BALOBA-1460 file (C-alpha; in Angstrom, 3 decimals):
// residues 385
<rec num="1" residu="m" x="0.077" y="-0.041" z="-0.083"/>
<rec num="2" residu="r" x="0.860" y="3.592" z="-0.352"/>
<rec num="3" residu="i" x="0.189" y="5.111" z="2.891"/>
<rec num="4" residu="l" x="-0.378" y="9.210" z="3.469"/>
<rec num="5" residu="v" x="0.384" y="9.768" z="7.426"/>
<rec num="6" residu="l" x="-0.991" y="13.439" z="8.123"/>
<rec num="7" residu="c" x="0.378" y="14.294" z="11.414"/>
<rec num="8" residu="y" x="0.682" y="18.254" z="12.935"/>
<rec num="9" residu="e" x="3.624" y="17.141" z="15.422"/>
<rec num="10" residu="y" x="6.133" y="14.284" z="13.830"/>
<rec num="11" residu="p" x="9.446" y="13.876" z="15.977"/>
<rec num="12" residu="p" x="11.180" y="15.858" z="16.814"/>
<rec num="13" residu="l" x="8.369" y="18.021" z="16.948"/>
<rec num="14" residu="g" x="6.099" y="17.360" z="19.902"/>
<rec num="15" residu="g" x="5.347" y="14.713" z="22.786"/>
<rec num="16" residu="g" x="4.079" y="11.017" z="22.974"/>
<rec num="17" residu="g" x="1.712" y="11.133" z="20.485"/>
<rec num="18" residu="g" x="4.025" y="12.504" z="17.782"/>
<rec num="19" residu="r" x="6.321" y="9.537" z="18.828"/>
<rec num="20" residu="a" x="3.960" y="7.024" z="18.497"/>
<rec num="21" residu="a" x="2.694" y="8.322" z="15.111"/>
<rec num="22" residu="k" x="6.680" y="7.972" z="14.130"/>
<rec num="23" residu="s" x="6.705" y="4.581" z="15.312"/>
<rec num="24" residu="v" x="3.727" y="3.188" z="13.441"/>
<rec num="25" residu="a" x="4.730" y="4.688" z="10.200"/>
<rec num="26" residu="e" x="8.295" y="3.256" z="10.487"/>
<rec num="27" residu="e" x="6.975" y="-0.184" z="11.568"/>
<rec num="28" residu="l" x="4.447" y="-0.086" z="8.327"/>
<rec num="29" residu="a" x="7.827" y="0.824" z="6.122"/>
<rec num="30" residu="r" x="9.489" y="-2.281" z="7.286"/>
<rec num="31" residu="r" x="6.373" y="-3.857" z="6.629"/>
<rec num="32" residu="g" x="6.868" y="-3.529" z="2.838"/>
<rec num="33" residu="h" x="4.718" y="-0.299" z="2.547"/>
<rec num="34" residu="e" x="5.537" y="2.892" z="0.880"/>
<rec num="35" residu="v" x="4.789" y="5.639" z="3.586"/>
<rec num="36" residu="r" x="4.861" y="9.325" z="2.994"/>
<rec num="37" residu="v" x="4.640" y="11.982" z="5.733"/>
<rec num="38" residu="q" x="3.077" y="15.633" z="5.592"/>
<rec num="39" residu="t" x="3.888" y="17.431" z="9.043"/>
<rec num="40" residu="a" x="4.726" y="20.827" z="10.307"/>
<rec num="41" residu="g" x="8.411" y="22.005" z="9.794"/>
<rec num="42" residu="m" x="10.804" y="24.643" z="11.703"/>
<rec num="43" residu="r" x="13.679" y="26.631" z="9.942"/>
<rec num="44" residu="h" x="16.290" y="24.154" z="11.467"/>
<rec num="45" residu="l" x="14.482" y="21.081" z="10.174"/>
<rec num="46" residu="p" x="15.151" y="19.780" z="6.219"/>
<rec num="47" residu="p" x="12.124" y="20.106" z="4.393"/>
<rec num="48" residu="r" x="12.237" y="16.611" z="2.981"/>
<rec num="49" residu="e" x="14.213" y="13.644" z="4.455"/>
<rec num="50" residu="t" x="13.910" y="9.697" z="4.803"/>
<rec num="51" residu="i" x="14.004" y="8.263" z="8.286"/>
<rec num="52" residu="e" x="13.932" y="4.535" z="8.616"/>
<rec num="53" residu="g" x="12.409" y="3.951" z="5.261"/>
<rec num="54" residu="v" x="9.715" y="6.803" z="5.608"/>
<rec num="55" residu="e" x="9.616" y="10.108" z="3.692"/>
<rec num="56" residu="v" x="9.035" y="12.976" z="5.713"/>
<rec num="57" residu="f" x="7.801" y="16.139" z="4.085"/>
<rec num="58" residu="r" x="8.126" y="19.554" z="6.167"/>
<rec num="59" residu="r" x="6.126" y="22.977" z="5.441"/>
<rec num="60" residu="e" x="7.060" y="25.686" z="7.885"/>
<rec num="61" residu="s" x="4.341" y="26.608" z="9.897"/>
<rec num="62" residu="f" x="5.809" y="29.012" z="11.926"/>
<rec num="63" residu="r" x="5.882" y="26.910" z="15.144"/>
<rec num="64" residu="r" x="8.127" y="28.445" z="17.706"/>
<rec num="65" residu="r" x="8.763" y="25.593" z="20.356"/>
<rec num="66" residu="e" x="9.514" y="21.965" z="19.408"/>
<rec num="67" residu="e" x="7.674" y="20.346" z="22.368"/>
<rec num="68" residu="s" x="4.453" y="22.419" z="22.360"/>
<rec num="69" residu="c" x="2.071" y="23.905" z="19.926"/>
<rec num="70" residu="s" x="-0.708" y="26.499" z="20.244"/>
<rec num="71" residu="v" x="-4.095" y="26.564" z="18.895"/>
<rec num="72" residu="a" x="-2.993" y="29.105" z="16.148"/>
<rec num="73" residu="e" x="-0.019" y="27.358" z="15.330"/>
<rec num="74" residu="m" x="-2.234" y="24.027" z="14.639"/>
<rec num="75" residu="a" x="-4.487" y="26.091" z="12.251"/>
<rec num="76" residu="l" x="-1.318" y="27.193" z="10.338"/>
<rec num="77" residu="y" x="-0.281" y="23.687" z="9.853"/>
<rec num="78" residu="l" x="-3.571" y="23.143" z="8.309"/>
<rec num="79" residu="v" x="-3.178" y="26.040" z="6.100"/>
<rec num="80" residu="t" x="0.629" y="25.529" z="5.131"/>
<rec num="81" residu="s" x="0.137" y="21.443" z="4.900"/>
<rec num="82" residu="f" x="-3.085" y="22.075" z="2.707"/>
<rec num="83" residu="l" x="-1.243" y="22.459" z="-0.685"/>
<rec num="84" residu="p" x="1.356" y="19.947" z="0.100"/>
<rec num="85" residu="t" x="-1.070" y="17.398" z="0.880"/>
<rec num="86" residu="l" x="-3.127" y="18.135" z="-2.465"/>
<rec num="87" residu="g" x="0.222" y="17.274" z="-4.137"/>
<rec num="88" residu="h" x="0.455" y="13.960" z="-2.586"/>
<rec num="89" residu="l" x="-2.823" y="12.992" z="-3.768"/>
<rec num="90" residu="r" x="-2.466" y="14.194" z="-6.915"/>
<rec num="91" residu="a" x="1.305" y="13.019" z="-7.880"/>
<rec num="92" residu="w" x="1.780" y="10.000" z="-5.507"/>
<rec num="93" residu="r" x="-2.008" y="8.813" z="-5.290"/>
<rec num="94" residu="p" x="-1.867" y="7.125" z="-1.850"/>
<rec num="95" residu="d" x="-4.413" y="4.337" z="-1.354"/>
<rec num="96" residu="v" x="-5.401" y="5.555" z="2.307"/>
<rec num="97" residu="i" x="-4.461" y="8.307" z="4.622"/>
<rec num="98" residu="h" x="-3.875" y="7.665" z="8.227"/>
<rec num="99" residu="a" x="-4.543" y="11.066" z="10.481"/>
<rec num="100" residu="h" x="-3.021" y="11.073" z="13.748"/>
<rec num="101" residu="f" x="-5.066" y="13.456" z="16.171"/>
<rec num="102" residu="a" x="-8.556" y="14.520" z="15.397"/>
<rec num="103" residu="v" x="-7.639" y="17.943" z="16.024"/>
<rec num="104" residu="p" x="-6.000" y="19.836" z="14.212"/>
<rec num="105" residu="t" x="-5.022" y="16.795" z="11.672"/>
<rec num="106" residu="g" x="-8.535" y="15.372" z="11.256"/>
<rec num="107" residu="a" x="-9.752" y="18.481" z="9.391"/>
<rec num="108" residu="l" x="-6.956" y="18.139" z="6.793"/>
<rec num="109" residu="a" x="-7.816" y="14.304" z="6.378"/>
<rec num="110" residu="l" x="-11.575" y="15.097" z="5.970"/>
<rec num="111" residu="a" x="-10.807" y="17.659" z="3.246"/>
<rec num="112" residu="a" x="-8.193" y="15.678" z="1.325"/>
<rec num="113" residu="h" x="-10.652" y="12.750" z="1.866"/>
<rec num="114" residu="i" x="-13.642" y="15.096" z="-0.204"/>
<rec num="115" residu="l" x="-11.537" y="16.194" z="-2.649"/>
<rec num="116" residu="s" x="-9.663" y="13.108" z="-3.603"/>
<rec num="117" residu="g" x="-12.127" y="10.480" z="-2.456"/>
<rec num="118" residu="v" x="-9.145" y="8.408" z="-0.406"/>
<rec num="119" residu="p" x="-10.134" y="7.001" z="2.807"/>
<rec num="120" residu="y" x="-8.560" y="8.098" z="5.867"/>
<rec num="121" residu="v" x="-8.285" y="6.178" z="9.368"/>
<rec num="122" residu="l" x="-8.200" y="8.526" z="12.426"/>
<rec num="123" residu="t" x="-5.826" y="7.725" z="15.248"/>
<rec num="124" residu="v" x="-7.064" y="9.584" z="18.408"/>
<rec num="125" residu="q" x="-5.300" y="10.814" z="21.600"/>
<rec num="126" residu="l" x="-6.689" y="11.409" z="24.917"/>
<rec num="127" residu="g" x="-6.970" y="15.070" z="23.969"/>
<rec num="128" residu="d" x="-8.949" y="14.510" z="20.676"/>
<rec num="129" residu="v" x="-12.288" y="13.539" z="23.021"/>
<rec num="130" residu="p" x="-14.482" y="15.496" z="24.958"/>
<rec num="131" residu="g" x="-13.586" y="15.063" z="28.501"/>
<rec num="132" residu="g" x="-10.109" y="13.536" z="28.112"/>
<rec num="133" residu="v" x="-8.247" y="16.731" z="29.508"/>
<rec num="134" residu="p" x="-11.075" y="18.885" z="30.536"/>
<rec num="135" residu="e" x="-8.748" y="21.576" z="31.856"/>
<rec num="136" residu="q" x="-7.276" y="22.114" z="28.433"/>
<rec num="137" residu="t" x="-10.002" y="21.230" z="25.888"/>
<rec num="138" residu="d" x="-13.125" y="21.815" z="27.221"/>
<rec num="139" residu="k" x="-13.809" y="25.293" z="25.761"/>
<rec num="140" residu="l" x="-12.534" y="24.233" z="22.191"/>
<rec num="141" residu="f" x="-14.932" y="21.235" z="22.091"/>
<rec num="142" residu="r" x="-17.772" y="23.702" z="23.393"/>
<rec num="143" residu="w" x="-17.194" y="25.919" z="20.370"/>
<rec num="144" residu="l" x="-15.527" y="23.632" z="17.727"/>
<rec num="145" residu="n" x="-17.494" y="19.987" z="18.417"/>
<rec num="146" residu="p" x="-20.095" y="21.022" z="15.721"/>
<rec num="147" residu="f" x="-17.062" y="21.083" z="13.137"/>
<rec num="148" residu="i" x="-15.046" y="18.136" z="14.757"/>
<rec num="149" residu="t" x="-18.039" y="15.726" z="14.351"/>
<rec num="150" residu="p" x="-17.965" y="15.214" z="10.810"/>
<rec num="151" residu="i" x="-14.038" y="14.180" z="10.792"/>
<rec num="152" residu="w" x="-14.956" y="11.466" z="13.464"/>
<rec num="153" residu="k" x="-18.205" y="10.268" z="11.144"/>
<rec num="154" residu="r" x="-16.417" y="10.629" z="7.382"/>
<rec num="155" residu="a" x="-13.467" y="8.442" z="8.939"/>
<rec num="156" residu="a" x="-13.306" y="4.894" z="7.311"/>
<rec num="157" residu="a" x="-11.975" y="3.527" z="10.605"/>
<rec num="158" residu="i" x="-11.066" y="5.005" z="13.963"/>
<rec num="159" residu="t" x="-8.467" y="3.574" z="16.375"/>
<rec num="160" residu="v" x="-7.714" y="4.973" z="20.019"/>
<rec num="161" residu="v" x="-4.762" y="4.131" z="22.278"/>
<rec num="162" residu="s" x="-6.530" y="3.043" z="25.379"/>
<rec num="163" residu="e" x="-9.674" y="1.733" z="26.939"/>
<rec num="164" residu="f" x="-10.371" y="4.968" z="28.479"/>
<rec num="165" residu="v" x="-10.145" y="6.656" z="25.301"/>
<rec num="166" residu="k" x="-12.279" y="4.347" z="23.886"/>
<rec num="167" residu="r" x="-15.068" y="4.968" z="26.282"/>
<rec num="168" residu="l" x="-14.992" y="8.484" z="25.927"/>
<rec num="169" residu="a" x="-14.858" y="8.326" z="22.522"/>
<rec num="170" residu="i" x="-18.143" y="6.264" z="22.463"/>
<rec num="171" residu="e" x="-19.741" y="8.312" z="24.720"/>
<rec num="172" residu="a" x="-19.265" y="11.686" z="22.649"/>
<rec num="173" residu="y" x="-19.810" y="10.079" z="19.085"/>
<rec num="174" residu="g" x="-21.507" y="6.873" z="19.210"/>
<rec num="175" residu="l" x="-19.135" y="5.188" z="16.713"/>
<rec num="176" residu="p" x="-17.317" y="1.932" z="16.272"/>
<rec num="177" residu="v" x="-13.618" y="2.414" z="17.236"/>
<rec num="178" residu="r" x="-10.813" y="-0.133" z="17.693"/>
<rec num="179" residu="r" x="-8.513" y="0.222" z="20.498"/>
<rec num="180" residu="i" x="-4.618" y="-0.256" z="19.326"/>
<rec num="181" residu="p" x="-2.304" y="0.879" z="21.862"/>
<rec num="182" residu="n" x="0.752" y="3.123" z="21.651"/>
<rec num="183" residu="g" x="3.912" y="0.176" z="21.133"/>
<rec num="184" residu="i" x="7.742" y="0.373" z="21.192"/>
<rec num="185" residu="a" x="9.910" y="-2.007" z="19.304"/>
<rec num="186" residu="l" x="11.313" y="-4.768" z="21.313"/>
<rec num="187" residu="e" x="13.994" y="-6.615" z="21.221"/>
<rec num="188" residu="a" x="14.003" y="-10.399" z="20.633"/>
<rec num="189" residu="t" x="15.775" y="-10.529" z="24.412"/>
<rec num="190" residu="l" x="15.771" y="-7.816" z="26.660"/>
<rec num="191" residu="p" x="19.072" y="-7.286" z="28.659"/>
<rec num="192" residu="p" x="18.626" y="-8.776" z="32.533"/>
<rec num="193" residu="l" x="17.551" y="-6.187" z="35.394"/>
<rec num="194" residu="v" x="20.242" y="-4.662" z="37.499"/>
<rec num="195" residu="p" x="19.610" y="-4.924" z="40.832"/>
<rec num="196" residu="e" x="18.320" y="-1.864" z="42.823"/>
<rec num="197" residu="r" x="21.378" y="0.740" z="43.037"/>
<rec num="198" residu="q" x="21.651" y="3.278" z="45.936"/>
<rec num="199" residu="p" x="20.521" y="5.684" z="45.995"/>
<rec num="200" residu="i" x="17.570" y="4.629" z="44.093"/>
<rec num="201" residu="r" x="16.402" y="6.447" z="41.144"/>
<rec num="202" residu="l" x="13.390" y="7.916" z="40.321"/>
<rec num="203" residu="l" x="12.384" y="9.252" z="37.011"/>
<rec num="204" residu="s" x="9.675" y="11.728" z="35.471"/>
<rec num="205" residu="v" x="9.169" y="12.441" z="31.895"/>
<rec num="206" residu="g" x="6.876" y="15.335" z="30.406"/>
<rec num="207" residu="r" x="5.469" y="18.382" z="29.909"/>
<rec num="208" residu="f" x="5.295" y="20.761" z="32.882"/>
<rec num="209" residu="n" x="1.629" y="21.184" z="32.805"/>
<rec num="210" residu="p" x="-1.193" y="20.882" z="34.691"/>
<rec num="211" residu="q" x="-2.034" y="17.630" z="33.413"/>
<rec num="212" residu="k" x="1.029" y="15.970" z="34.684"/>
<rec num="213" residu="n" x="0.594" y="17.383" z="38.585"/>
<rec num="214" residu="y" x="4.020" y="18.004" z="39.136"/>
<rec num="215" residu="p" x="3.581" y="20.097" z="42.136"/>
<rec num="216" residu="f" x="1.454" y="17.687" z="43.747"/>
<rec num="217" residu="l" x="4.794" y="15.142" z="43.278"/>
<rec num="218" residu="i" x="7.042" y="17.395" z="44.782"/>
<rec num="219" residu="d" x="4.746" y="17.947" z="48.070"/>
<rec num="220" residu="a" x="4.338" y="13.840" z="47.980"/>
<rec num="221" residu="l" x="8.287" y="13.393" z="47.743"/>
<rec num="222" residu="a" x="8.220" y="15.935" z="50.763"/>
<rec num="223" residu="r" x="6.938" y="13.111" z="52.807"/>
<rec num="224" residu="v" x="9.376" y="10.566" z="52.155"/>
<rec num="225" residu="a" x="12.384" y="13.149" z="52.782"/>
<rec num="226" residu="d" x="13.550" y="11.251" z="55.912"/>
<rec num="227" residu="l" x="14.381" y="8.381" z="53.471"/>
<rec num="228" residu="k" x="17.767" y="9.330" z="52.271"/>
<rec num="229" residu="n" x="17.730" y="6.509" z="49.795"/>
<rec num="230" residu="w" x="16.224" y="8.247" z="46.666"/>
<rec num="231" residu="r" x="16.918" y="10.697" z="44.188"/>
<rec num="232" residu="l" x="14.581" y="12.095" z="41.596"/>
<rec num="233" residu="t" x="15.347" y="13.215" z="37.729"/>
<rec num="234" residu="m" x="12.821" y="15.336" z="35.826"/>
<rec num="235" residu="i" x="12.670" y="15.185" z="32.166"/>
<rec num="236" residu="g" x="10.955" y="17.974" z="30.200"/>
<rec num="237" residu="d" x="9.986" y="21.695" z="30.782"/>
<rec num="238" residu="g" x="6.950" y="23.691" z="30.059"/>
<rec num="239" residu="a" x="4.664" y="26.743" z="32.158"/>
<rec num="240" residu="e" x="4.619" y="24.992" z="35.059"/>
<rec num="241" residu="m" x="8.513" y="24.892" z="35.633"/>
<rec num="242" residu="p" x="8.617" y="27.924" z="37.944"/>
<rec num="243" residu="a" x="5.805" y="26.231" z="40.237"/>
<rec num="244" residu="v" x="7.895" y="23.156" z="40.656"/>
<rec num="245" residu="k" x="10.963" y="24.892" z="41.494"/>
<rec num="246" residu="g" x="9.214" y="26.839" z="44.096"/>
<rec num="247" residu="r" x="7.996" y="23.822" z="45.526"/>
<rec num="248" residu="i" x="11.320" y="22.214" z="45.400"/>
<rec num="249" residu="a" x="12.839" y="25.061" z="47.210"/>
<rec num="250" residu="a" x="9.787" y="25.167" z="49.777"/>
<rec num="251" residu="h" x="11.073" y="21.791" z="50.829"/>
<rec num="252" residu="g" x="14.577" y="21.993" z="50.703"/>
<rec num="253" residu="l" x="14.983" y="19.418" z="47.904"/>
<rec num="254" residu="e" x="17.497" y="21.130" z="45.820"/>
<rec num="255" residu="d" x="19.689" y="18.209" z="46.440"/>
<rec num="256" residu="r" x="17.720" y="15.530" z="45.499"/>
<rec num="257" residu="i" x="15.849" y="16.375" z="42.820"/>
<rec num="258" residu="e" x="17.539" y="17.131" z="39.129"/>
<rec num="259" residu="l" x="16.023" y="19.169" z="36.689"/>
<rec num="260" residu="l" x="17.322" y="18.091" z="33.113"/>
<rec num="261" residu="g" x="14.486" y="20.082" z="30.620"/>
<rec num="262" residu="w" x="14.096" y="18.372" z="27.253"/>
<rec num="263" residu="l" x="16.294" y="15.662" z="26.346"/>
<rec num="264" residu="g" x="16.734" y="13.619" z="22.818"/>
<rec num="265" residu="a" x="15.775" y="10.269" z="22.591"/>
<rec num="266" residu="g" x="18.973" y="8.568" z="23.188"/>
<rec num="267" residu="d" x="19.659" y="10.491" z="26.338"/>
<rec num="268" residu="v" x="15.964" y="9.827" z="27.711"/>
<rec num="269" residu="q" x="16.687" y="6.316" z="26.970"/>
<rec num="270" residu="s" x="19.830" y="6.198" z="29.190"/>
<rec num="271" residu="q" x="18.046" y="7.915" z="32.144"/>
<rec num="272" residu="m" x="15.590" y="5.040" z="31.840"/>
<rec num="273" residu="d" x="18.060" y="2.530" z="31.940"/>
<rec num="274" residu="g" x="19.390" y="4.095" z="35.130"/>
<rec num="275" residu="s" x="16.275" y="4.457" z="36.972"/>
<rec num="276" residu="e" x="14.276" y="1.919" z="39.220"/>
<rec num="277" residu="v" x="10.743" y="3.867" z="39.760"/>
<rec num="278" residu="f" x="8.565" y="5.977" z="37.166"/>
<rec num="279" residu="l" x="6.354" y="8.526" z="38.874"/>
<rec num="280" residu="m" x="3.625" y="9.613" z="36.771"/>
<rec num="281" residu="p" x="0.740" y="11.545" z="39.304"/>
<rec num="282" residu="s" x="-1.118" y="13.082" z="36.048"/>
<rec num="283" residu="l" x="-4.797" y="14.171" z="36.450"/>
<rec num="284" residu="s" x="-5.404" y="12.630" z="33.054"/>
<rec num="285" residu="e" x="-3.511" y="10.215" z="30.727"/>
<rec num="286" residu="g" x="-4.460" y="8.540" z="27.343"/>
<rec num="287" residu="l" x="-1.531" y="5.935" z="26.831"/>
<rec num="288" residu="s" x="1.727" y="7.373" z="27.741"/>
<rec num="289" residu="v" x="4.504" y="6.381" z="25.331"/>
<rec num="290" residu="a" x="6.923" y="7.517" z="28.139"/>
<rec num="291" residu="a" x="5.414" y="5.095" z="30.285"/>
<rec num="292" residu="v" x="5.768" y="2.295" z="27.997"/>
<rec num="293" residu="e" x="9.297" y="2.822" z="27.340"/>
<rec num="294" residu="a" x="9.711" y="2.690" z="31.186"/>
<rec num="295" residu="l" x="8.282" y="-0.785" z="31.050"/>
<rec num="296" residu="k" x="10.665" y="-1.957" z="28.701"/>
<rec num="297" residu="s" x="13.533" y="-0.388" z="31.034"/>
<rec num="298" residu="g" x="12.250" y="-2.493" z="33.991"/>
<rec num="299" residu="l" x="10.967" y="0.696" z="35.823"/>
<rec num="300" residu="a" x="8.162" y="-0.045" z="38.911"/>
<rec num="301" residu="i" x="5.264" y="2.481" z="37.783"/>
<rec num="302" residu="l" x="3.771" y="4.452" z="40.470"/>
<rec num="303" residu="g" x="0.853" y="6.465" z="39.235"/>
<rec num="304" residu="s" x="-2.710" y="7.932" z="39.553"/>
<rec num="305" residu="e" x="-5.725" y="5.761" z="39.366"/>
<rec num="306" residu="i" x="-6.876" y="7.139" z="36.170"/>
<rec num="307" residu="g" x="-8.099" y="5.830" z="32.728"/>
<rec num="308" residu="g" x="-4.927" y="5.119" z="30.586"/>
<rec num="309" residu="l" x="-2.781" y="3.933" z="33.230"/>
<rec num="310" residu="t" x="-4.904" y="1.054" z="34.125"/>
<rec num="311" residu="d" x="-3.646" y="-0.479" z="30.645"/>
<rec num="312" residu="l" x="0.023" y="0.025" z="31.883"/>
<rec num="313" residu="v" x="-0.119" y="-0.992" z="35.501"/>
<rec num="314" residu="d" x="-1.323" y="-4.229" z="37.209"/>
<rec num="315" residu="q" x="-2.004" y="-3.238" z="40.651"/>
<rec num="316" residu="g" x="1.019" y="-4.749" z="42.993"/>
<rec num="317" residu="g" x="2.278" y="-6.357" z="39.820"/>
<rec num="318" residu="n" x="4.207" y="-3.908" z="38.380"/>
<rec num="319" residu="g" x="3.562" y="-1.065" z="40.282"/>
<rec num="320" residu="f" x="0.754" y="0.905" z="42.221"/>
<rec num="321" residu="l" x="-2.298" y="3.134" z="41.061"/>
<rec num="322" residu="v" x="-3.278" y="5.607" z="44.099"/>
<rec num="323" residu="p" x="-6.447" y="7.944" z="44.045"/>
<rec num="324" residu="v" x="-5.830" y="11.378" z="42.350"/>
<rec num="325" residu="n" x="-4.185" y="13.966" z="44.548"/>
<rec num="326" residu="d" x="-3.999" y="11.910" z="47.399"/>
<rec num="327" residu="l" x="-1.187" y="12.762" z="48.972"/>
<rec num="328" residu="d" x="-0.788" y="10.116" z="51.811"/>
<rec num="329" residu="a" x="-1.717" y="7.166" z="49.373"/>
<rec num="330" residu="y" x="0.977" y="8.357" z="46.892"/>
<rec num="331" residu="a" x="3.814" y="9.002" z="49.188"/>
<rec num="332" residu="g" x="2.536" y="5.859" z="51.548"/>
<rec num="333" residu="k" x="3.415" y="3.588" z="48.010"/>
<rec num="334" residu="l" x="6.432" y="5.194" z="47.254"/>
<rec num="335" residu="r" x="7.624" y="4.831" z="50.848"/>
<rec num="336" residu="l" x="6.630" y="1.152" z="50.363"/>
<rec num="337" residu="l" x="8.743" y="0.658" z="47.104"/>
<rec num="338" residu="l" x="11.600" y="2.743" z="48.430"/>
<rec num="339" residu="t" x="11.665" y="0.386" z="51.848"/>
<rec num="340" residu="n" x="10.748" y="-3.111" z="50.137"/>
<rec num="341" residu="e" x="13.659" y="-4.077" z="47.987"/>
<rec num="342" residu="p" x="12.299" y="-7.679" z="46.962"/>
<rec num="343" residu="l" x="8.737" y="-5.835" z="46.156"/>
<rec num="344" residu="l" x="10.611" y="-3.109" z="44.017"/>
<rec num="345" residu="f" x="12.299" y="-5.630" z="42.155"/>
<rec num="346" residu="q" x="9.298" y="-7.741" z="41.819"/>
<rec num="347" residu="c" x="7.545" y="-4.789" z="40.187"/>
<rec num="348" residu="r" x="10.462" y="-3.967" z="37.932"/>
<rec num="349" residu="s" x="10.157" y="-7.623" z="36.543"/>
<rec num="350" residu="g" x="6.626" y="-7.217" z="36.340"/>
<rec num="351" residu="s" x="7.036" y="-4.418" z="34.192"/>
<rec num="352" residu="r" x="9.155" y="-6.427" z="31.786"/>
<rec num="353" residu="t" x="6.595" y="-9.092" z="31.060"/>
<rec num="354" residu="k" x="3.995" y="-6.308" z="30.829"/>
<rec num="355" residu="v" x="5.649" y="-4.572" z="27.921"/>
<rec num="356" residu="h" x="5.217" y="-7.459" z="25.800"/>
<rec num="357" residu="e" x="1.472" y="-6.333" z="25.521"/>
<rec num="358" residu="f" x="3.024" y="-3.252" z="23.571"/>
<rec num="359" residu="d" x="5.127" y="-5.016" z="21.029"/>
<rec num="360" residu="l" x="5.509" y="-2.671" z="18.047"/>
<rec num="361" residu="k" x="5.347" y="-5.597" z="15.712"/>
<rec num="362" residu="e" x="1.864" y="-6.845" z="16.835"/>
<rec num="363" residu="i" x="0.550" y="-3.378" z="16.902"/>
<rec num="364" residu="g" x="1.889" y="-2.635" z="13.495"/>
<rec num="365" residu="a" x="-0.211" y="-5.535" z="12.139"/>
<rec num="366" residu="e" x="-3.224" y="-4.323" z="13.466"/>
<rec num="367" residu="y" x="-2.670" y="-1.250" z="11.812"/>
<rec num="368" residu="e" x="-1.856" y="-2.671" z="8.510"/>
<rec num="369" residu="e" x="-5.131" y="-4.707" z="8.821"/>
<rec num="370" residu="t" x="-7.137" y="-1.508" z="9.490"/>
<rec num="371" residu="l" x="-5.960" y="0.796" z="6.767"/>
<rec num="372" residu="r" x="-5.790" y="-2.325" z="4.248"/>
<rec num="373" residu="a" x="-9.600" y="-2.755" z="5.110"/>
<rec num="374" residu="a" x="-10.106" y="1.119" z="4.556"/>
<rec num="375" residu="a" x="-8.060" y="1.207" z="1.374"/>
<rec num="376" residu="l" x="-9.999" y="-2.103" z="0.109"/>
<rec num="377" residu="l" x="-13.355" y="-0.729" z="0.993"/>
<rec num="378" residu="r" x="-12.579" y="2.103" z="-1.358"/>
<rec num="379" residu="k" x="-11.834" y="-0.231" z="-4.451"/>
<rec num="380" residu="k" x="-15.181" y="-2.146" z="-3.682"/>
<rec num="381" residu="r" x="-16.990" y="0.968" z="-3.898"/>
<rec num="382" residu="a" x="-15.330" y="1.922" z="-7.326"/>
<rec num="383" residu="l" x="-16.271" y="-1.505" z="-8.432"/>
<rec num="384" residu="g" x="-19.924" y="-1.106" z="-6.890"/>
<rec num="385" residu="v" x="-19.424" y="-3.957" z="-5.026"/>
């Protein structure tokens, strides 16, 4: 098949959703398909390059930061990528379109479908569904949902990344959806786990925004400050960085917490491999790619009891989930992991087992099946079948 991938942020732009799109595109290319990506560009990025067998086309969208995108910049992606997308449709003639994110990418996929007849498969993340990230998107859906609904209804197929997102999507739009989780490439044999080191390394990865709930995390860590056997590394940046720094200073934890900002994929992997516990006190999650990568590195996961994380954590098997914003519960489970080495190693081993549920080869096969069915549907319609 010829597969045209539309995604408003594709690495190095964006966060976990962009990385998930990249991994799927590369797996489809490895499976023998021709894959092109139309994404946003920035001045320091080449307008066209081939990465792992995938042709990546970028059009300058006046985006200011790699890791974040405003609503206005999303709209600029649609404007600047419209003509290049038409060019792919006319000259390259893809069999199917794979659109990542209903907003904003879905609007471009819908327009491409109307103009060309090429079907599109829509892959949605948590922020694409009403109620997914209410603190960030409620106003957006209140105003734009009448325009967003056709994007869902005209899709040949819809995939979601977690059971939680699936439930929200069905409640909002009443359409059939297929759960295909975010995945990562797994080696045939993963290296053995290294026993716990001292101090025990705690890790968090993500944007410093309200969804990640990092000020709460610092307050929870303050409750285990009497234990001297831990250090925390935080990877990421964002609007809540000043609040996090303020909390760290207020609790006197400057010598226990390291703020690294954004790192490249290789450096993030190195931090994963050198840690033991992955901390996710989030208010909401779809299916965190960073958390899946933490499973591969054999990290126990301590998170909030929310949809999205329930797909990743077996309670007591590879970590723990506690009620949102429950300081006593979060600090209590963290203390348990820090003071019970056999339990910590058991949870880390559990993560190594759990990660096989997110094997990219299997997930690529599911996407291939879905995209092929969408492309075949168009051919059947053309033949009047």
